[in-house]
C-alpha positions in Angstrom: 71.3 94.4 84.2 71.1 95.0 88.0 71.9 91.3 88.6 75.0 91.5 86.5 76.2 94.6 88.3 75.8 92.8 91.6 77.7 89.8 90.2 80.6 92.0 89.2 80.7 93.7 92.6 80.5 90.4 94.5 83.1 88.7 92.4 85.5 91.6 92.7 84.9 92.0 96.5 85.3 88.3 97.0 88.7 88.2 95.3 89.9 91.4 97.1 88.9 89.9 100.5 89.5 86.2 100.2 93.1 86.2 99.1 94.3 88.5 101.9 92.2 86.4 104.4 93.9 83.3 103.1 97.2 84.9 103.8 96.1 85.6 107.4 94.7 82.2 108.0 97.5 80.2 106.4 100.7 82.2 107.0 102.7 79.7 105.0 100.9 80.9 101.8 101.9 84.5 102.4 105.3 83.8 100.9 103.7 82.7 97.6 100.8 85.1 97.3 102.1 88.2 98.9 102.3 90.4 95.8 100.8 87.9 93.4 97.4 89.1 94.3 98.3 92.8 94.0 100.2 92.4 90.7 98.5 89.6 88.9 95.2 88.4 90.3 93.5 91.7 91.2 94.3 93.4 87.8 92.9 90.4 85.9 89.7 90.5 88.0 89.6 94.3 87.6 89.7 94.0 83.8 87.5 90.8 83.5 84.5 92.2 85.4 84.0 95.4 83.3 85.0 93.4 80.2 82.2 90.9 80.7 79.7 93.6 81.6 80.5 95.7 78.6 80.4 92.7 76.3 76.9 92.1 77.3 75.5 95.6 77.7 77.8 97.9 75.7 79.5 101.0 76.8 79.5 101.4 80.6 82.7 103.3 81.5 81.4 103.7 85.1 81.8 99.9 85.4 85.6 100.4 85.3 85.3 102.4 88.6 83.8 99.4 90.5 87.1 97.5 91.0 89.0 100.6 92.0 86.4 101.7 94.5 86.1 98.3 96.0 89.8 98.0 96.5 90.1 101.0 98.7 88.5 99.4 101.9 90.5 96.2 101.2 93.7 98.1 100.9 93.1 100.0 104.2 92.1 96.8 106.0 94.5 94.2 104.8 97.5 96.3 103.5 98.4 99.8 104.4 97.8 103.2 102.8 100.7 102.8 100.4 98.7 100.1 98.6 96.1 102.7 97.6 98.1 103.4 94.5 96.9 100.1 93.2 93.4 101.5 93.0 94.7 103.6 90.1 96.2 100.5 88.5 92.9 98.7 88.9 91.0 101.6 87.4 93.3 101.5 84.4 92.8 97.7 84.1 89.0 98.3 84.3 89.3 100.8 81.5 91.3 98.4 79.4 88.6 95.8 79.9 85.9 98.3 78.8 87.9 99.3 75.7 88.6 95.7 74.7 85.0 94.8 75.1 83.9 97.8 73.0 86.4 96.9 70.3 85.3 93.3 70.2 81.6 94.3 70.1 82.3 96.7 67.3 84.0 94.0 65.2 81.2 91.6 65.8 78.7 94.0 64.5 80.5 94.4 61.2 
C-alpha cells in the first residue's frame, strides 16, 4: 500500500512540475499548453490517482487530498496565488475519482 501511495504522489508531482517546466524551457509551447494543463491535464491526473488507488484498496477519501495539497507549491512556484483556486478544483476531481472507484468496486462485488 505504501508503494502505491508513493506512486500516486510521484505521478501527480511529476505532472504538476513537468508541464510548467516545459513551458519555461520551450517558450513556444506556452501558447499551446498555457491553460491546457490547469483545465484538462491536472484535473485528469487529480482524478486518476485516487481512482486507481481506491480501485485497488477501497475507500480512501484522504487520497483525494493528495493532488490538491501537491498543487499548492506548484501554484506558488510556477503560477501565482490566483491559481490556488485550482487546488479546490483538483480536490473535487479527486473526490470524483474516489466516488467512481467505489461505485465500480460495489458493482463488481455484486
